[in-house]
LOZA-278313 format. One record per residue (C-alpha): residue in three letters; y, z, x. Coordinates in steps of 0.2 Angstrom, whole numbers. Layout:
% LOZA-278313
{r=ALA&yy=Y&zz=Z&xx=X}
...
//
This chain:
% LOZA-278313
{r=UNK&yy=151&zz=-370&xx=387}
{r=UNK&yy=144&zz=-358&xx=374}
{r=UNK&yy=149&zz=-340&xx=377}
{r=UNK&yy=136&zz=-330&xx=387}
{r=UNK&yy=135&zz=-313&xx=379}
{r=UNK&yy=126&zz=-297&xx=383}
{r=UNK&yy=114&zz=-293&xx=369}
{r=UNK&yy=114&zz=-274&xx=363}
{r=UNK&yy=97&zz=-267&xx=363}
{r=UNK&yy=90&zz=-252&xx=353}
{r=UNK&yy=90&zz=-235&xx=362}
{r=UNK&yy=72&zz=-233&xx=355}
{r=UNK&yy=56&zz=-240&xx=362}
{r=UNK&yy=44&zz=-250&xx=352}
{r=UNK&yy=33&zz=-235&xx=348}
{r=UNK&yy=49&zz=-227&xx=340}
{r=UNK&yy=50&zz=-214&xx=354}
{r=UNK&yy=68&zz=-212&xx=361}
{r=UNK&yy=70&zz=-220&xx=378}
{r=UNK&yy=72&zz=-209&xx=393}
{r=UNK&yy=87&zz=-210&xx=405}
{r=UNK&yy=75&zz=-218&xx=418}
{r=UNK&yy=71&zz=-232&xx=405}
{r=UNK&yy=90&zz=-235&xx=399}
{r=UNK&yy=99&zz=-227&xx=413}
{r=UNK&yy=111&zz=-219&xx=399}
{r=UNK&yy=111&zz=-214&xx=381}
{r=UNK&yy=123&zz=-220&xx=369}
{r=UNK&yy=134&zz=-207&xx=360}
{r=UNK&yy=151&zz=-206&xx=352}
{r=UNK&yy=166&zz=-196&xx=354}
{r=UNK&yy=179&zz=-187&xx=341}
{r=UNK&yy=188&zz=-204&xx=344}
{r=UNK&yy=174&zz=-214&xx=338}
{r=UNK&yy=172&zz=-222&xx=355}
{r=UNK&yy=155&zz=-225&xx=363}
{r=UNK&yy=150&zz=-217&xx=379}
{r=UNK&yy=135&zz=-214&xx=389}
{r=UNK&yy=128&zz=-199&xx=398}
{r=UNK&yy=112&zz=-195&xx=407}
{r=UNK&yy=100&zz=-184&xx=397}
{r=UNK&yy=95&zz=-167&xx=403}
{r=UNK&yy=88&zz=-152&xx=395}
{r=UNK&yy=103&zz=-141&xx=389}
{r=UNK&yy=93&zz=-125&xx=395}
{r=UNK&yy=91&zz=-131&xx=412}
{r=UNK&yy=102&zz=-124&xx=426}
{r=UNK&yy=100&zz=-141&xx=435}
{r=UNK&yy=106&zz=-149&xx=420}
{r=UNK&yy=122&zz=-139&xx=419}
{r=UNK&yy=126&zz=-141&xx=438}
{r=UNK&yy=123&zz=-159&xx=437}
{r=UNK&yy=133&zz=-161&xx=421}
{r=UNK&yy=148&zz=-152&xx=430}
{r=UNK&yy=146&zz=-163&xx=444}
{r=UNK&yy=147&zz=-178&xx=433}
{r=UNK&yy=163&zz=-172&xx=427}
{r=UNK&yy=170&zz=-170&xx=444}
{r=UNK&yy=163&zz=-187&xx=448}
{r=UNK&yy=153&zz=-197&xx=435}
{r=UNK&yy=140&zz=-205&xx=446}
{r=UNK&yy=134&zz=-188&xx=452}
{r=UNK&yy=123&zz=-185&xx=436}
{r=UNK&yy=116&zz=-202&xx=436}
{r=UNK&yy=99&zz=-209&xx=443}
{r=UNK&yy=98&zz=-213&xx=461}
{r=UNK&yy=99&zz=-232&xx=457}
{r=UNK&yy=114&zz=-230&xx=447}
{r=UNK&yy=123&zz=-219&xx=460}
{r=UNK&yy=120&zz=-232&xx=473}
{r=UNK&yy=126&zz=-246&xx=462}
{r=UNK&yy=141&zz=-237&xx=457}
{r=UNK&yy=146&zz=-232&xx=475}
{r=UNK&yy=145&zz=-250&xx=480}
{r=UNK&yy=156&zz=-255&xx=465}
{r=UNK&yy=169&zz=-241&xx=469}
{r=UNK&yy=169&zz=-246&xx=488}
{r=UNK&yy=172&zz=-265&xx=484}
{r=UNK&yy=181&zz=-266&xx=468}
{r=UNK&yy=190&zz=-250&xx=467}
{r=UNK&yy=197&zz=-252&xx=485}
{r=UNK&yy=202&zz=-270&xx=482}
{r=UNK&yy=211&zz=-266&xx=466}
{r=UNK&yy=220&zz=-251&xx=472}
{r=UNK&yy=226&zz=-260&xx=488}
{r=UNK&yy=231&zz=-276&xx=477}
{r=UNK&yy=241&zz=-266&xx=465}
{r=UNK&yy=249&zz=-256&xx=478}
{r=UNK&yy=256&zz=-273&xx=485}
{r=UNK&yy=261&zz=-279&xx=468}
{r=UNK&yy=271&zz=-263&xx=464}
{r=UNK&yy=278&zz=-263&xx=482}
{r=UNK&yy=284&zz=-282&xx=480}
{r=UNK&yy=290&zz=-278&xx=461}
{r=UNK&yy=300&zz=-263&xx=464}
{r=UNK&yy=307&zz=-265&xx=482}
{r=UNK&yy=323&zz=-273&xx=476}
{r=UNK&yy=329&zz=-256&xx=470}
{r=UNK&yy=327&zz=-249&xx=487}
{r=UNK&yy=335&zz=-265&xx=495}
{r=UNK&yy=350&zz=-264&xx=483}
{r=UNK&yy=355&zz=-246&xx=488}
{r=UNK&yy=352&zz=-250&xx=506}
{r=UNK&yy=364&zz=-264&xx=509}
{r=UNK&yy=359&zz=-279&xx=499}
{r=UNK&yy=372&zz=-275&xx=486}
{r=UNK&yy=386&zz=-277&xx=498}
{r=UNK&yy=378&zz=-290&xx=509}
{r=UNK&yy=375&zz=-302&xx=494}
{r=UNK&yy=391&zz=-297&xx=485}
{r=UNK&yy=382&zz=-290&xx=470}
{r=UNK&yy=391&zz=-282&xx=455}
{r=UNK&yy=390&zz=-277&xx=438}
{r=UNK&yy=373&zz=-280&xx=430}
{r=UNK&yy=366&zz=-290&xx=446}
{r=UNK&yy=352&zz=-278&xx=449}
{r=UNK&yy=346&zz=-279&xx=431}
{r=UNK&yy=347&zz=-298&xx=432}
{r=UNK&yy=335&zz=-297&xx=447}
{r=UNK&yy=323&zz=-287&xx=435}
{r=UNK&yy=326&zz=-299&xx=421}
{r=UNK&yy=321&zz=-315&xx=431}
{r=UNK&yy=306&zz=-306&xx=437}
{r=UNK&yy=302&zz=-301&xx=419}
{r=UNK&yy=303&zz=-318&xx=412}
{r=UNK&yy=292&zz=-325&xx=425}
{r=UNK&yy=279&zz=-310&xx=421}
{r=UNK&yy=281&zz=-314&xx=402}
{r=UNK&yy=277&zz=-332&xx=404}
{r=UNK&yy=262&zz=-330&xx=416}
{r=UNK&yy=252&zz=-316&xx=408}
{r=UNK&yy=242&zz=-324&xx=394}
{r=UNK&yy=239&zz=-341&xx=402}
{r=UNK&yy=233&zz=-331&xx=418}
{r=UNK&yy=221&zz=-321&xx=407}
{r=UNK&yy=214&zz=-337&xx=398}
{r=UNK&yy=212&zz=-346&xx=415}
{r=UNK&yy=203&zz=-332&xx=422}
{r=UNK&yy=192&zz=-329&xx=407}
{r=UNK&yy=186&zz=-346&xx=404}
{r=UNK&yy=190&zz=-357&xx=419}
{r=UNK&yy=193&zz=-350&xx=436}
{r=UNK&yy=183&zz=-335&xx=443}
{r=UNK&yy=193&zz=-319&xx=447}
{r=UNK&yy=187&zz=-319&xx=465}
{r=UNK&yy=197&zz=-335&xx=467}
{r=UNK&yy=211&zz=-333&xx=455}
{r=UNK&yy=218&zz=-316&xx=458}
{r=UNK&yy=218&zz=-316&xx=478}
{r=UNK&yy=225&zz=-335&xx=478}
{r=UNK&yy=240&zz=-329&xx=468}
{r=UNK&yy=242&zz=-313&xx=477}
{r=UNK&yy=243&zz=-323&xx=494}
{r=UNK&yy=256&zz=-335&xx=487}
{r=UNK&yy=268&zz=-321&xx=480}
{r=UNK&yy=267&zz=-311&xx=496}
{r=UNK&yy=273&zz=-326&xx=505}
{r=UNK&yy=288&zz=-328&xx=493}
{r=UNK&yy=292&zz=-310&xx=495}
{r=UNK&yy=294&zz=-312&xx=514}
{r=UNK&yy=304&zz=-327&xx=510}
{r=UNK&yy=317&zz=-316&xx=501}
{r=UNK&yy=322&zz=-309&xx=518}
{r=UNK&yy=331&zz=-325&xx=521}
{r=UNK&yy=341&zz=-326&xx=505}
{r=UNK&yy=359&zz=-330&xx=508}
{r=UNK&yy=365&zz=-326&xx=491}
{r=UNK&yy=359&zz=-318&xx=474}
{r=UNK&yy=355&zz=-334&xx=466}
{r=UNK&yy=341&zz=-337&xx=479}
{r=UNK&yy=334&zz=-320&xx=475}
{r=UNK&yy=335&zz=-323&xx=456}
{r=UNK&yy=325&zz=-339&xx=459}
{r=UNK&yy=312&zz=-331&xx=470}
{r=UNK&yy=310&zz=-316&xx=459}
{r=UNK&yy=307&zz=-327&xx=444}
{r=UNK&yy=291&zz=-335&xx=453}
{r=UNK&yy=285&zz=-318&xx=460}
{r=UNK&yy=285&zz=-311&xx=443}
{r=UNK&yy=275&zz=-327&xx=437}
{r=UNK&yy=262&zz=-325&xx=450}
{r=UNK&yy=261&zz=-306&xx=449}
{r=UNK&yy=257&zz=-309&xx=430}
{r=UNK&yy=240&zz=-310&xx=435}
{r=UNK&yy=237&zz=-294&xx=443}
{r=UNK&yy=238&zz=-280&xx=430}
{r=UNK&yy=229&zz=-287&xx=415}
{r=UNK&yy=217&zz=-297&xx=427}
{r=UNK&yy=212&zz=-281&xx=436}
{r=UNK&yy=210&zz=-270&xx=420}
{r=UNK&yy=199&zz=-283&xx=412}
{r=UNK&yy=189&zz=-283&xx=429}
{r=UNK&yy=186&zz=-265&xx=429}
{r=UNK&yy=181&zz=-266&xx=411}
{r=UNK&yy=167&zz=-279&xx=416}
{r=UNK&yy=158&zz=-266&xx=427}
{r=UNK&yy=161&zz=-248&xx=422}
{r=UNK&yy=155&zz=-238&xx=408}
{r=UNK&yy=167&zz=-229&xx=396}
{r=UNK&yy=166&zz=-212&xx=405}
{r=UNK&yy=168&zz=-220&xx=421}
{r=UNK&yy=182&zz=-232&xx=417}
{r=UNK&yy=196&zz=-220&xx=413}
{r=UNK&yy=196&zz=-212&xx=431}
{r=UNK&yy=195&zz=-229&xx=440}
{r=UNK&yy=210&zz=-236&xx=429}
{r=UNK&yy=221&zz=-221&xx=432}
{r=UNK&yy=217&zz=-221&xx=451}
{r=UNK&yy=221&zz=-239&xx=451}
{r=UNK&yy=237&zz=-235&xx=441}
{r=UNK&yy=241&zz=-221&xx=453}
{r=UNK&yy=242&zz=-234&xx=467}
{r=UNK&yy=258&zz=-240&xx=460}
{r=UNK&yy=266&zz=-224&xx=461}
{r=UNK&yy=260&zz=-222&xx=480}
{r=UNK&yy=268&zz=-240&xx=482}
{r=UNK&yy=284&zz=-234&xx=476}
{r=UNK&yy=284&zz=-218&xx=486}
{r=UNK&yy=279&zz=-229&xx=501}
{r=UNK&yy=294&zz=-241&xx=498}
{r=UNK&yy=306&zz=-227&xx=498}
{r=UNK&yy=299&zz=-220&xx=515}
{r=UNK&yy=298&zz=-237&xx=522}
{r=UNK&yy=316&zz=-241&xx=517}
{r=UNK&yy=323&zz=-225&xx=524}
{r=UNK&yy=314&zz=-228&xx=540}
{r=UNK&yy=319&zz=-245&xx=541}
{r=UNK&yy=337&zz=-241&xx=538}
{r=UNK&yy=336&zz=-227&xx=552}
{r=UNK&yy=327&zz=-237&xx=565}
{r=UNK&yy=328&zz=-256&xx=561}
{r=UNK&yy=345&zz=-259&xx=554}
{r=UNK&yy=353&zz=-274&xx=564}
{r=UNK&yy=338&zz=-276&xx=576}
{r=UNK&yy=337&zz=-295&xx=580}
{r=UNK&yy=352&zz=-296&xx=569}
{r=UNK&yy=342&zz=-292&xx=554}
{r=UNK&yy=348&zz=-279&xx=540}
{r=UNK&yy=336&zz=-266&xx=535}
{r=UNK&yy=335&zz=-272&xx=517}
{r=UNK&yy=329&zz=-289&xx=525}
{r=UNK&yy=316&zz=-280&xx=535}
{r=UNK&yy=309&zz=-272&xx=520}
{r=UNK&yy=305&zz=-289&xx=512}
{r=UNK&yy=297&zz=-295&xx=528}
{r=UNK&yy=286&zz=-279&xx=530}
{r=UNK&yy=281&zz=-280&xx=511}
{r=UNK&yy=276&zz=-298&xx=512}
{r=UNK&yy=266&zz=-296&xx=528}
{r=UNK&yy=256&zz=-281&xx=521}
{r=UNK&yy=250&zz=-293&xx=507}
{r=UNK&yy=242&zz=-306&xx=516}
{r=UNK&yy=225&zz=-297&xx=523}
{r=UNK&yy=224&zz=-288&xx=506}
{r=UNK&yy=223&zz=-305&xx=498}
{r=UNK&yy=211&zz=-311&xx=510}
{r=UNK&yy=200&zz=-296&xx=507}
{r=UNK&yy=199&zz=-300&xx=488}
{r=UNK&yy=190&zz=-317&xx=491}
{r=UNK&yy=175&zz=-306&xx=497}
{r=UNK&yy=177&zz=-290&xx=487}
{r=UNK&yy=179&zz=-296&xx=468}
{r=UNK&yy=162&zz=-299&xx=460}
{r=UNK&yy=168&zz=-307&xx=444}
{r=UNK&yy=157&zz=-301&xx=430}
{r=UNK&yy=139&zz=-295&xx=430}
{r=UNK&yy=132&zz=-311&xx=423}
{r=UNK&yy=141&zz=-323&xx=434}
{r=UNK&yy=143&zz=-314&xx=450}
{r=UNK&yy=139&zz=-322&xx=467}
{r=UNK&yy=145&zz=-306&xx=477}
{r=UNK&yy=135&zz=-306&xx=493}
{r=UNK&yy=135&zz=-286&xx=493}
{r=UNK&yy=126&zz=-285&xx=477}
{r=UNK&yy=106&zz=-286&xx=478}
{r=UNK&yy=97&zz=-295&xx=464}
{r=UNK&yy=91&zz=-280&xx=456}
{r=UNK&yy=108&zz=-272&xx=456}
{r=UNK&yy=115&zz=-287&xx=447}
{r=UNK&yy=102&zz=-284&xx=434}
{r=UNK&yy=105&zz=-266&xx=432}
{r=UNK&yy=124&zz=-270&xx=430}
{r=UNK&yy=120&zz=-281&xx=416}
{r=UNK&yy=109&zz=-267&xx=408}
{r=UNK&yy=124&zz=-255&xx=409}
{r=UNK&yy=135&zz=-267&xx=400}
{r=UNK&yy=122&zz=-270&xx=388}
{r=UNK&yy=120&zz=-251&xx=384}
{r=UNK&yy=138&zz=-251&xx=378}
{r=UNK&yy=139&zz=-268&xx=369}
{r=UNK&yy=151&zz=-276&xx=382}
{r=UNK&yy=151&zz=-295&xx=381}
{r=UNK&yy=152&zz=-307&xx=396}
{r=UNK&yy=166&zz=-320&xx=398}
{r=UNK&yy=166&zz=-336&xx=388}
{r=UNK&yy=176&zz=-351&xx=382}
{r=UNK&yy=192&zz=-348&xx=372}
{r=UNK&yy=190&zz=-356&xx=354}
{r=UNK&yy=202&zz=-357&xx=340}
{r=UNK&yy=191&zz=-346&xx=330}
{r=UNK&yy=191&zz=-333&xx=344}
{r=UNK&yy=210&zz=-332&xx=342}
{r=UNK&yy=210&zz=-332&xx=324}
{r=UNK&yy=198&zz=-317&xx=323}
{r=UNK&yy=209&zz=-308&xx=335}
{r=UNK&yy=224&zz=-309&xx=324}
{r=UNK&yy=214&zz=-303&xx=309}
{r=UNK&yy=211&zz=-287&xx=317}
{r=UNK&yy=223&zz=-272&xx=318}
{r=UNK&yy=221&zz=-268&xx=337}
{r=UNK&yy=232&zz=-282&xx=343}
{r=UNK&yy=246&zz=-276&xx=332}
{r=UNK&yy=244&zz=-257&xx=335}
{r=UNK&yy=241&zz=-256&xx=353}
{r=UNK&yy=254&zz=-269&xx=357}
{r=UNK&yy=268&zz=-259&xx=346}
{r=UNK&yy=263&zz=-243&xx=355}
{r=UNK&yy=262&zz=-251&xx=372}
{r=UNK&yy=280&zz=-258&xx=369}
{r=UNK&yy=286&zz=-241&xx=366}
{r=UNK&yy=277&zz=-235&xx=381}
{r=UNK&yy=284&zz=-248&xx=393}
{r=UNK&yy=302&zz=-246&xx=387}
{r=UNK&yy=300&zz=-228&xx=390}
{r=UNK&yy=295&zz=-229&xx=408}
{r=UNK&yy=311&zz=-240&xx=413}
{r=UNK&yy=322&zz=-224&xx=413}
{r=UNK&yy=316&zz=-217&xx=431}
{r=UNK&yy=319&zz=-234&xx=438}
{r=UNK&yy=338&zz=-229&xx=438}
{r=UNK&yy=335&zz=-213&xx=447}
{r=UNK&yy=342&zz=-219&xx=463}
{r=UNK&yy=356&zz=-228&xx=455}
{r=UNK&yy=362&zz=-211&xx=447}
{r=UNK&yy=359&zz=-203&xx=464}
{r=UNK&yy=370&zz=-215&xx=473}
{r=UNK&yy=383&zz=-216&xx=459}
{r=UNK&yy=386&zz=-197&xx=460}
{r=UNK&yy=392&zz=-200&xx=478}
{r=UNK&yy=383&zz=-184&xx=483}
{r=UNK&yy=368&zz=-190&xx=493}
{r=UNK&yy=366&zz=-201&xx=509}
{r=UNK&yy=357&zz=-218&xx=508}
{r=UNK&yy=341&zz=-209&xx=516}
{r=UNK&yy=341&zz=-196&xx=502}
{r=UNK&yy=345&zz=-209&xx=489}
{r=UNK&yy=328&zz=-217&xx=494}
{r=UNK&yy=319&zz=-201&xx=497}
{r=UNK&yy=322&zz=-190&xx=482}
{r=UNK&yy=314&zz=-201&xx=469}
{r=UNK&yy=297&zz=-201&xx=480}
{r=UNK&yy=295&zz=-184&xx=473}
{r=UNK&yy=294&zz=-191&xx=456}
{r=UNK&yy=280&zz=-203&xx=461}
{r=UNK&yy=270&zz=-188&xx=470}
{r=UNK&yy=271&zz=-179&xx=454}
{r=UNK&yy=266&zz=-195&xx=444}
{r=UNK&yy=251&zz=-197&xx=456}
{r=UNK&yy=245&zz=-179&xx=453}
{r=UNK&yy=247&zz=-180&xx=434}
{r=UNK&yy=238&zz=-198&xx=433}
{r=UNK&yy=223&zz=-190&xx=441}
{r=UNK&yy=224&zz=-175&xx=430}
{r=UNK&yy=225&zz=-187&xx=415}
{r=UNK&yy=211&zz=-197&xx=421}
{r=UNK&yy=198&zz=-182&xx=423}
{r=UNK&yy=204&zz=-174&xx=408}
{r=UNK&yy=202&zz=-190&xx=398}
{r=UNK&yy=184&zz=-194&xx=404}
{r=UNK&yy=179&zz=-176&xx=405}
{r=UNK&yy=183&zz=-174&xx=386}
{r=UNK&yy=178&zz=-192&xx=380}
{r=UNK&yy=194&zz=-194&xx=373}
{r=UNK&yy=209&zz=-206&xx=375}
{r=UNK&yy=224&zz=-204&xx=362}
{r=UNK&yy=227&zz=-185&xx=365}
{r=UNK&yy=230&zz=-188&xx=384}
{r=UNK&yy=242&zz=-202&xx=379}
{r=UNK&yy=252&zz=-190&xx=368}
{r=UNK&yy=252&zz=-176&xx=381}
{r=UNK&yy=260&zz=-187&xx=394}
{r=UNK&yy=273&zz=-194&xx=382}
{r=UNK&yy=277&zz=-177&xx=375}
{r=UNK&yy=282&zz=-170&xx=393}
{r=UNK&yy=292&zz=-186&xx=396}
{r=UNK&yy=301&zz=-184&xx=379}
{r=UNK&yy=307&zz=-167&xx=385}
{r=UNK&yy=314&zz=-175&xx=401}
{r=UNK&yy=323&zz=-189&xx=391}
{r=UNK&yy=331&zz=-176&xx=379}
{r=UNK&yy=337&zz=-166&xx=394}
{r=UNK&yy=345&zz=-181&xx=402}
{r=UNK&yy=352&zz=-186&xx=385}
{r=UNK&yy=362&zz=-169&xx=384}
{r=UNK&yy=366&zz=-165&xx=401}
{r=UNK&yy=372&zz=-181&xx=410}
{r=UNK&yy=390&zz=-183&xx=406}
{r=UNK&yy=403&zz=-197&xx=410}
{r=UNK&yy=412&zz=-186&xx=422}
{r=UNK&yy=397&zz=-187&xx=434}
{r=UNK&yy=405&zz=-178&xx=449}
{r=UNK&yy=408&zz=-163&xx=438}
{r=UNK&yy=390&zz=-162&xx=431}
{r=UNK&yy=387&zz=-144&xx=428}
{r=UNK&yy=369&zz=-144&xx=429}
{r=UNK&yy=361&zz=-154&xx=443}
{r=UNK&yy=345&zz=-145&xx=443}
{r=UNK&yy=342&zz=-149&xx=425}
{r=UNK&yy=346&zz=-167&xx=427}
{r=UNK&yy=333&zz=-168&xx=442}
{r=UNK&yy=320&zz=-160&xx=431}
{r=UNK&yy=323&zz=-171&xx=417}
{r=UNK&yy=322&zz=-187&xx=428}
{r=UNK&yy=305&zz=-180&xx=436}
{r=UNK&yy=298&zz=-176&xx=418}
{r=UNK&yy=301&zz=-194&xx=413}
{r=UNK&yy=288&zz=-200&xx=426}
{r=UNK&yy=273&zz=-192&xx=418}
{r=UNK&yy=270&zz=-204&xx=403}
{r=UNK&yy=268&zz=-218&xx=416}
{r=UNK&yy=252&zz=-209&xx=422}
{r=UNK&yy=243&zz=-213&xx=405}
{r=UNK&yy=243&zz=-232&xx=408}
{r=UNK&yy=226&zz=-232&xx=414}
{r=UNK&yy=220&zz=-222&xx=399}
{r=UNK&yy=229&zz=-235&xx=387}
{r=UNK&yy=219&zz=-249&xx=396}
{r=UNK&yy=203&zz=-240&xx=394}
{r=UNK&yy=206&zz=-236&xx=376}
{r=UNK&yy=209&zz=-255&xx=373}
{r=UNK&yy=193&zz=-260&xx=382}
{r=UNK&yy=183&zz=-247&xx=373}
{r=UNK&yy=189&zz=-252&xx=356}
{r=UNK&yy=187&zz=-271&xx=360}
{r=UNK&yy=172&zz=-270&xx=369}
{r=UNK&yy=163&zz=-282&xx=357}
{r=UNK&yy=172&zz=-297&xx=364}
{r=UNK&yy=177&zz=-301&xx=382}
{r=UNK&yy=190&zz=-314&xx=376}
{r=UNK&yy=198&zz=-301&xx=364}
{r=UNK&yy=200&zz=-288&xx=377}
{r=UNK&yy=207&zz=-299&xx=389}
{r=UNK&yy=220&zz=-306&xx=377}
{r=UNK&yy=225&zz=-290&xx=370}
{r=UNK&yy=228&zz=-282&xx=387}
{r=UNK&yy=239&zz=-298&xx=391}
{r=UNK&yy=247&zz=-298&xx=375}
{r=UNK&yy=252&zz=-279&xx=375}
{r=UNK&yy=260&zz=-281&xx=392}
{r=UNK&yy=268&zz=-297&xx=388}
{r=UNK&yy=277&zz=-292&xx=372}
{r=UNK&yy=282&zz=-275&xx=381}
{r=UNK&yy=291&zz=-286&xx=395}
{r=UNK&yy=299&zz=-297&xx=383}
{r=UNK&yy=309&zz=-281&xx=379}
{r=UNK&yy=311&zz=-276&xx=397}
{r=UNK&yy=319&zz=-294&xx=400}
{r=UNK&yy=334&zz=-290&xx=390}
{r=UNK&yy=335&zz=-272&xx=384}
{r=UNK&yy=340&zz=-263&xx=400}
{r=UNK&yy=355&zz=-275&xx=401}
{r=UNK&yy=361&zz=-266&xx=386}
{r=UNK&yy=353&zz=-248&xx=388}
{r=UNK&yy=355&zz=-246&xx=407}
{r=UNK&yy=370&zz=-256&xx=412}
{r=UNK&yy=372&zz=-252&xx=430}
{r=UNK&yy=390&zz=-254&xx=428}
{r=UNK&yy=390&zz=-238&xx=418}
{r=UNK&yy=380&zz=-228&xx=431}
{r=UNK&yy=377&zz=-214&xx=431}
{r=UNK&yy=381&zz=-211&xx=413}
{r=UNK&yy=370&zz=-223&xx=403}
{r=UNK&yy=378&zz=-221&xx=386}
{r=UNK&yy=362&zz=-228&xx=376}
{r=UNK&yy=348&zz=-227&xx=389}
{r=UNK&yy=343&zz=-209&xx=389}
{r=UNK&yy=344&zz=-207&xx=370}
{r=UNK&yy=334&zz=-224&xx=368}
{r=UNK&yy=321&zz=-218&xx=380}
{r=UNK&yy=318&zz=-202&xx=369}
{r=UNK&yy=317&zz=-213&xx=353}
{r=UNK&yy=304&zz=-224&xx=361}
{r=UNK&yy=294&zz=-209&xx=367}
{r=UNK&yy=293&zz=-202&xx=350}
{r=UNK&yy=288&zz=-219&xx=343}
{r=UNK&yy=275&zz=-220&xx=356}
{r=UNK&yy=267&zz=-203&xx=351}
{r=UNK&yy=267&zz=-208&xx=332}
{r=UNK&yy=259&zz=-226&xx=335}
{r=UNK&yy=245&zz=-221&xx=347}
{r=UNK&yy=240&zz=-207&xx=334}
{r=UNK&yy=237&zz=-221&xx=321}
{r=UNK&yy=224&zz=-228&xx=332}
{r=UNK&yy=210&zz=-216&xx=328}
{r=UNK&yy=214&zz=-217&xx=310}
{r=UNK&yy=213&zz=-235&xx=310}
{r=UNK&yy=196&zz=-235&xx=319}
{r=UNK&yy=189&zz=-223&xx=305}
{r=UNK&yy=195&zz=-233&xx=290}
{r=UNK&yy=195&zz=-251&xx=298}
{r=UNK&yy=181&zz=-254&xx=310}
{r=UNK&yy=183&zz=-268&xx=322}
{r=UNK&yy=173&zz=-284&xx=326}
{r=UNK&yy=168&zz=-287&xx=310}
{r=UNK&yy=174&zz=-305&xx=309}
{r=UNK&yy=166&zz=-309&xx=326}
{r=UNK&yy=149&zz=-302&xx=319}
{r=UNK&yy=150&zz=-312&xx=303}
{r=UNK&yy=154&zz=-328&xx=313}
{r=UNK&yy=139&zz=-324&xx=324}
{r=UNK&yy=127&zz=-322&xx=310}
{r=UNK&yy=133&zz=-338&xx=302}
{r=UNK&yy=130&zz=-347&xx=318}
{r=UNK&yy=112&zz=-339&xx=319}
{r=UNK&yy=109&zz=-344&xx=301}
{r=UNK&yy=115&zz=-362&xx=304}
{r=UNK&yy=105&zz=-363&xx=320}
{r=UNK&yy=90&zz=-357&xx=312}
{r=UNK&yy=91&zz=-370&xx=297}
{r=UNK&yy=94&zz=-383&xx=309}
{r=UNK&yy=78&zz=-379&xx=318}
{r=UNK&yy=68&zz=-378&xx=302}
{r=UNK&yy=75&zz=-396&xx=297}
{r=UNK&yy=71&zz=-403&xx=314}
{r=UNK&yy=53&zz=-396&xx=312}
{r=UNK&yy=51&zz=-403&xx=294}
{r=UNK&yy=57&zz=-420&xx=300}
{r=UNK&yy=44&zz=-420&xx=314}
{r=UNK&yy=30&zz=-414&xx=302}
{r=UNK&yy=34&zz=-428&xx=290}
{r=UNK&yy=34&zz=-442&xx=303}
{r=UNK&yy=18&zz=-452&xx=303}
{r=UNK&yy=8&zz=-452&xx=319}
{r=UNK&yy=11&zz=-467&xx=331}
{r=UNK&yy=0&zz=-482&xx=327}
{r=UNK&yy=-11&zz=-487&xx=341}
{r=UNK&yy=-15&zz=-506&xx=345}
{r=UNK&yy=-34&zz=-511&xx=345}
{r=UNK&yy=-42&zz=-526&xx=352}
{r=UNK&yy=-52&zz=-537&xx=341}
{r=UNK&yy=-66&zz=-551&xx=345}
{r=UNK&yy=-56&zz=-566&xx=345}
{r=UNK&yy=-44&zz=-558&xx=357}
{r=UNK&yy=-30&zz=-554&xx=345}
{r=UNK&yy=-22&zz=-537&xx=343}
{r=UNK&yy=-24&zz=-528&xx=327}
{r=UNK&yy=-13&zz=-512&xx=323}
{r=UNK&yy=-22&zz=-498&xx=314}
//
């Protein structure tokens, strides 16, 4: 099946006049990053223009035409609601083992040493294996509206099944398959957002989506604390087992909602909640920023991807980012190892960090879209977390019961949460840079996350050996190194954009295909013109037939 692409049209009318906002709905522009964005045109001297522009910064649809406002409101209602709920469930199911571990699972399953890290490792191996195949399947073969909810429903049932585990080996196996299925969620949803939102809209939505993971981790802490206090031993079931049951059940109705809410892409959508003229307007919106629709994966597409710099630079930067975010996963392990806090407090104290993270995620989102820039926001978040990692490196000692500065250590942990809030900005940046090709966007989003989690599969076993808790000899220092490298690599992206424009190989191939097609049509036309007309039979007097 040939790729069905969006065609980028000029922002000028045939008469040479610039098209109005009502004609195009938006106007192409460029940021200091070299990124395209759109904005509705108003006279700069009009008070109404200033008010609407301010309203547009607060929420971008407020300065658009009534038609676009209605369309964006619908997309937000269905797509944004689903992706936030789905990612909430995904992260709840991904991270609940940490809460279960400090709430009785360690003792009940006789876990010791690096067993908690092995639970993460088995999940990560499944996650690594599943990401790229999932993106290829979703991009070329199975609609997102079928693929994403089906996998979510399956992993939710597996999470509930973890409650019946009798030994840690069973948990290892289930964690592997949960990771394999959850691999579809993050890259798939980020790709879905890029199919429907313009650059000045996507940053906010991606960060709101990202914030739902922080809410999930807060909720997991509160839920486990409540279950430990109120349901531990009910029907002979330990509180940590109830956590897995509750988390699994929560995912089932959300997966069912996804079958209805996900609209695929503007050119392939069958969503019942979109009217025909709204589908057409969605296509026009993507045309205005050069976004391409889904197509079949070819060898040439893959070769062209690896001939461009984004796959390498974004992957390197994202690897550093993901490794840096691992540190606060061991916050509750540090709290428990100090012997200073009850089980309830060990589960509750880290939720404050996720509350801080939610706040800064939204700050990063609005600042990024409002200023029409990406990489400085990523540097901002990484710099604050770097300060936290340095604090932990110099204040946490091997004699944890005599730590002289508990407030500084808590502050250090809370600061390390902040870089996580830029994940949505990262993915929006990738979507904008690779907007020229749907498959390149989908593959780079998957590859960056996959390569990052290759390191997650083994590096924490060395850097955050839980047998060393709470003094991780390598972990805090290595986190600081990764944050510094993240800052350096992401600042190279705008430099690369300036000197090495992307998409040239795809454009060259398209031009060659067009020339070949034109030559083929010309040859076919010449062949038809040179063919003599068909000879018709004519009867003669004696009844024979003569051909003339």
